C-alpha positions as CSV (number, residue, x, y, z in Angstrom):
1,M,-2.2,-6.1,-18.1
2,S,-4.6,-6.4,-15.2
3,K,-3.2,-8.0,-12.0
4,H,-5.5,-8.6,-9.1
5,I,-3.9,-8.5,-5.7
6,W,-5.3,-9.6,-2.3
7,Y,-3.6,-8.1,0.7
8,E,-3.2,-10.2,3.9
9,H,-5.5,-8.9,6.6
10,I,-3.9,-6.7,9.2
11,V,-3.7,-7.3,12.9
12,C,-3.1,-4.4,15.3
13,M,-1.3,-4.6,18.7
14,D,-4.7,-4.9,20.6
15,G,-6.0,-7.7,18.3
16,F,-8.1,-5.4,16.2
17,T,-8.2,-7.2,12.8
18,L,-9.4,-6.0,9.4
19,S,-8.9,-6.6,5.7
20,V,-7.8,-3.6,3.7
21,Q,-8.1,-4.0,-0.1
22,A,-7.7,-1.8,-3.1
23,G,-7.5,-2.2,-6.8
24,E,-9.7,-3.2,-9.7
25,G,-13.0,-4.5,-8.4
26,F,-12.8,-2.9,-4.9
27,Y,-14.4,0.2,-3.4
28,C,-11.3,2.4,-3.6
29,E,-9.8,5.4,-5.4
30,P,-8.3,5.0,-7.9
31,K,-9.8,1.7,-9.1
32,E,-6.5,0.6,-10.8
33,S,-3.9,-2.0,-10.3
34,P,-0.5,-0.9,-9.0
35,Y,1.1,-2.7,-12.0
36,D,1.6,-1.1,-15.4
37,E,0.6,-2.6,-18.8
38,E,3.7,-4.9,-18.8
39,G,3.1,-6.1,-15.2
40,R,5.8,-4.0,-13.6
41,W,5.1,-2.2,-10.2
42,R,4.4,1.5,-10.7
43,K,6.7,3.2,-8.2
44,D,4.7,6.4,-7.9
45,F,1.3,4.8,-7.7
46,G,-0.9,4.8,-4.6
47,Y,-4.5,4.8,-3.3
48,K,-6.3,7.7,-1.7
49,S,-9.1,5.5,-0.3
50,V,-9.5,1.8,0.3
51,E,-12.1,-0.9,1.0
52,I,-12.2,-2.4,4.5
53,M,-13.9,-5.5,6.0
54,M,-13.7,-6.2,9.7
55,K,-14.4,-9.2,11.8
56,S,-17.9,-8.9,13.3
57,K,-16.9,-8.2,16.8
58,Y,-15.1,-5.0,15.6
59,W,-17.9,-3.4,13.8
60,D,-18.3,-1.0,16.7
61,E,-15.3,1.0,15.7
62,P,-16.8,4.6,16.0
63,L,-14.3,6.1,13.6
64,F,-15.8,4.1,10.8
65,D,-19.4,4.8,11.6
66,K,-19.8,7.1,8.6
67,Y,-18.8,4.3,6.3
68,I,-20.9,1.4,7.7
69,S,-23.9,0.5,5.7
70,K,-26.4,-0.3,8.4
71,G,-29.5,-2.3,7.6
72,C,-32.1,-4.1,9.7
73,H,-31.8,-7.9,9.7
74,N,-34.4,-10.0,11.5
75,C,-35.9,-6.9,13.0
76,G,-39.5,-7.7,13.2
77,S,-42.2,-5.1,13.4
78,D,-40.5,-3.2,16.2
79,K,-37.3,-2.6,14.1
80,Q,-35.2,-3.3,17.2
81,G,-33.3,-6.3,15.7
82,Y,-29.6,-6.4,15.3
83,M,-27.8,-4.5,12.4
84,E,-26.5,-6.4,9.5
85,L,-23.0,-5.2,8.9
86,N,-21.6,-7.6,6.3
87,D,-20.9,-5.1,3.6
88,P,-17.5,-3.7,3.1
89,L,-16.7,-0.1,4.1
90,E,-16.4,1.8,0.9
91,Y,-13.9,4.4,-0.1
92,V,-12.4,4.9,3.4
93,P,-9.8,7.7,3.2
94,V,-6.3,6.4,4.0
95,E,-5.8,9.1,6.6
96,L,-8.8,7.7,8.6
97,L,-7.4,4.2,8.3
98,A,-4.1,5.6,9.8
99,K,-6.0,7.0,12.8
100,V,-7.8,3.7,13.4
101,I,-4.6,1.8,13.2
102,K,-2.8,4.2,15.6
103,K,-5.8,3.9,18.0
104,H,-5.4,0.2,18.1
105,G,-1.6,0.3,18.7
106,G,-0.2,-0.1,15.2
107,V,0.1,-3.0,12.8
108,I,1.9,-6.1,14.0
109,Q,1.0,-8.4,11.1
110,G,-0.4,-8.1,7.5
111,A,-0.2,-5.9,4.5
112,I,-1.7,-2.6,3.4
113,P,-2.1,-1.4,-0.2
114,P,0.3,1.3,-1.3
115,F,-0.9,4.9,-0.5
116,H,-0.8,7.8,-2.8
117,K,2.4,9.8,-2.2
118,E,0.5,12.8,-0.9
119,W,-1.1,10.7,1.8
120,K,1.8,8.3,2.5
121,E,3.7,10.9,4.7
122,E,0.5,11.8,6.5
123,F,-0.2,8.1,7.1
124,Y,3.1,7.5,8.7
125,K,2.9,10.7,10.7
126,N,-0.4,9.6,12.1
127,L,1.1,6.3,13.1
128,K,3.9,7.8,15.2
129,R,3.5,7.5,18.9
130,Q,3.2,10.7,20.9
């Protein structure tokens, strides 16, 4: 049984807002639902990478630069136009997501897909304030 889930966008302490999605049909690993064939939650299931979309004013997050698909939009012959950044960030490792969330003060609202157990501890460790 396939069950598609949409996770509520997250808002960080400083207002940084992004949508973090994972599951069938998203750019994530694994491309599976956290539900089993009978529709029950798989307790040991989790994602190693996720798909991220951000509001346009936040596209300048340098930690995500490697994952941004940049293309010229309305550039003209001088190629100095603005960058079109409407594509999702694909296969972003959950440990990088943790660093970005920590940088922006932590999550105050929203939902994050479940992480693979080997990354879950690392994720929460990265979120701890020093």
